[in-house]
C-alpha positions in Angstrom: 1.3 9.2 5.7 -2.6 9.6 6.0 -4.5 8.3 8.9 -6.3 6.2 6.4 -3.0 4.4 5.8 -1.6 4.1 9.3 -5.3 2.5 10.2 -4.8 -0.2 7.1 -1.6 -0.8 8.3 -2.9 -1.4 11.9 -5.5 -4.1 10.9 -3.0 -5.8 8.6 -0.6 -5.9 11.4 -3.6 -7.8 13.6 -4.3 -9.8 10.8 -0.8 -11.2 10.2 1.6 -10.1 12.2 4.5 -11.8 11.5 4.1 -10.6 7.8 3.8 -6.7 8.6 5.4 -7.2 12.5 5.0 -3.3 13.0 1.8 -1.5 14.0 2.6 1.8 11.9 4.1 2.5 8.6 7.5 3.7 8.3 8.3 7.6 8.4 9.0 10.2 5.6 12.1 10.7 7.5 13.0 7.1 7.6 12.6 6.7 3.8 14.5 9.6 2.8 17.1 8.1 4.3 16.7 4.2 2.6 15.8 5.8 -0.6 18.9 7.8 -1.1 21.0 5.1 -2.6 18.3 5.5 -5.8 19.9 7.7 -8.8 19.2 10.4 -9.8 20.3 10.0 -13.3 19.8 7.0 -16.0 17.0 4.2 -15.6 17.6 2.3 -12.9 16.6 -1.2 -12.4 14.9 -0.3 -8.7 13.6 -3.4 -6.6 11.2 -3.1 -3.7 10.7 -5.7 -0.9 8.0 -5.5 1.1 6.5 -1.9 0.5 3.5 -2.0 2.8 1.6 0.8 2.4 3.8 2.8 0.1 5.7 4.7 2.5 9.3 4.4 0.7 7.5 4.0 -2.9 6.7 7.8 -2.5 10.3 8.6 -1.9 11.7 6.2 -4.8 9.5 7.5 -7.1 10.0 10.8 -6.4 13.5 10.2 -7.0 13.1 8.2 -10.6 10.4 10.9 -11.4 9.9 8.6 -14.3 13.1 6.8 -14.8 13.9 3.5 -15.5 12.1 0.4 -13.7 10.3 0.4 -9.9 9.1 -3.1 -9.3 7.5 -3.2 -5.6 7.4 -7.0 -4.7 4.5 -7.3 -1.5 3.2 -10.8 -0.2 -0.2 -9.2 1.6 -2.5 -8.8 -1.4 -4.6 -5.8 0.1 -1.4 -3.4 0.3 -0.4 -4.2 -3.4 -4.4 -3.5 -4.1 -3.2 -0.4 -2.8 -0.3 0.3 -3.7 -1.6 -0.7 -7.4 -4.0 2.1 -6.9 -2.0 4.8 -5.2 0.9 4.6 -7.7 0.0 3.4 -11.6 3.8 4.0 -12.5 5.1 1.3 -10.2 4.9 -2.4 -11.0 3.3 -4.1 -8.3 3.8 -8.1 -7.9 2.2 -10.2 -5.6 4.6 -12.8 -4.6 7.3 -13.9 -1.7 10.5 -11.8 -1.7 12.5 -15.2 -2.2 11.2 -16.0 -5.7 13.3 -12.4 -6.4 15.2 -14.2 -9.7 11.8 -15.1 -11.1 10.1 -12.5 -10.8 12.7 -10.1 -11.9 13.1 -13.2 -15.4 9.6 -13.0 -16.7 9.7 -9.3 -16.7 12.6 -9.7 -18.8 15.3 -8.3 -16.1 18.5 -10.2 -15.3 19.8 -7.6 -12.4 18.5 -4.7 -9.8 21.0 -1.6 -9.9 19.1 -1.1 -6.4 17.2 -3.0 -3.9 15.4 -1.2 -1.3 13.9 -3.6 1.7 11.1 -2.6 3.7 11.0 -6.6 4.8 10.4 -7.3 8.8 13.7 -9.4 9.1 13.1 -9.6 13.3 10.0 -11.7 12.2 11.6 -13.7 10.0 13.2 -17.4 11.5 17.0 -17.5 10.4 16.6 -19.3 7.7 14.0 -17.3 6.0 16.5 -14.8 6.4 19.3 -16.9 4.8 16.8 -17.2 2.0 16.1 -13.4 1.5 19.2 -12.7 1.2 20.7 -14.9 -0.8 17.4 -13.9 -3.5 19.0 -10.3 -2.8 22.8 -11.0 -3.1 21.8 -13.2 -6.4 19.9 -10.6 -8.8 21.9 -7.1 -7.5 24.3 -6.0 -9.9 28.2 -6.0 -8.8 27.8 -1.9 -9.1 24.2 -1.9 -7.0 23.5 -1.5 -3.4 21.1 -2.8 -1.1 19.3 -1.2 1.7 17.2 -2.3 4.6 16.3 -0.7 7.9 16.4 -2.2 11.8 14.4 -0.6 15.0 17.1 0.8 17.3 15.4 -0.5 20.4 16.1 -4.0 19.0 19.7 -4.3 18.2 20.8 -6.4 20.6 18.2 -9.0 20.2 18.8 -12.3 18.2 17.4 -11.7 14.8 18.9 -8.1 14.5 22.0 -9.7 15.6 21.6 -12.2 12.9 21.0 -10.2 10.1 24.0 -7.5 10.8 26.3 -11.0 10.9 24.5 -12.4 7.6 24.7 -8.9 6.1 28.5 -8.5 6.8 29.0 -12.0 5.4 27.4 -11.1 1.8 28.6 -7.9 1.3 32.1 -6.6 1.0 30.5 -2.7 2.3 28.1 -2.7 5.4 27.6 0.8 6.6 25.5 1.8 9.8 23.4 4.9 9.6 22.4 7.4 12.0 19.2 6.1 13.6 16.1 8.2 12.7 14.5 9.4 15.6 11.8 10.9 14.4 10.7 7.5 13.1 8.1 5.5 15.4 9.6 3.5 16.9 13.2 4.8 15.9 15.2 2.9 13.3 18.4 3.1 11.3 19.8 2.0 7.9 22.3 -0.8 6.8 23.7 0.7 3.2 25.3 -2.3 1.6 27.7 -3.2 -1.8 29.1 -4.9 -3.4 27.5 -8.5 -3.1 29.3 -11.8 -2.6 28.3 -14.4 -5.2 25.8 -16.3 -3.4 26.4 -19.9 -2.1 23.2 -21.1 -3.4 22.6 -20.2 -7.1 19.2 -21.2 -9.1 19.9 -22.5 -12.4 20.4 -20.2 -14.7 18.2 -19.6 -18.0 15.2 -22.1 -16.6 12.2 -21.0 -18.4 9.7 -19.1 -15.9 7.4 -22.0 -15.9 9.8 -24.6 -14.8 11.0 -22.8 -11.8 8.0 -20.7 -10.8 5.4 -22.4 -8.8 6.5 -23.1 -5.2 3.0 -24.7 -3.8 3.9 -23.3 -0.1 4.1 -19.9 -1.2 1.7 -16.9 -2.0 1.5 -17.1 -6.4 2.3 -14.2 -7.9 0.4 -11.8 -9.6 1.3 -8.9 -11.6 0.1 -5.4 -11.7 2.0 -3.7 -14.7 2.6 0.1 -14.5 -0.1 2.1 -16.4 1.6 4.5 -18.5 
């Protein structure tokens, strides 16, 4: 990650610490661990939540090598602009990750094979955590994988314990990986498989324009990949 990207990340943290929630982007070492569930064959639909300046995005692109559909959902428009410029093959959506079902629907996609999250779970209220995980389990394929990370020094704090409990309630398999000490701060990855059916489901088959707009959230702006 270049110094310029680190500086931009720090500026965005200062501007909006509740949505960025970190002073520096994730390391390459952490990126390699969290994207390991992206298959090296086939044409998977890979959804990336909260890509920031693209630490995980770059690793996903390397594994896909031009295959499949890589959708990056970023609520910060400045980060989204950076991603679109750096990765022309990535489908970038400026949107709230809680609207994941609609984001996929308008693209003609009904599920995700892999969801990789860079979202700052510790910064979210319990209600928002719950909404985000509901959005994830609603669109993740039965055979799919969801990966996210947490910082080692916060693992015993209430938001981190709540996340761990919520993952266990929503997936049949939750594996906590080794601590990646090369990351600043050190972090570890949760790998989750076999999602349970979400408790709350949105109405299936609803036309996108009937369910899309939510005034309290950032409107979606699509930046399709250049291929």
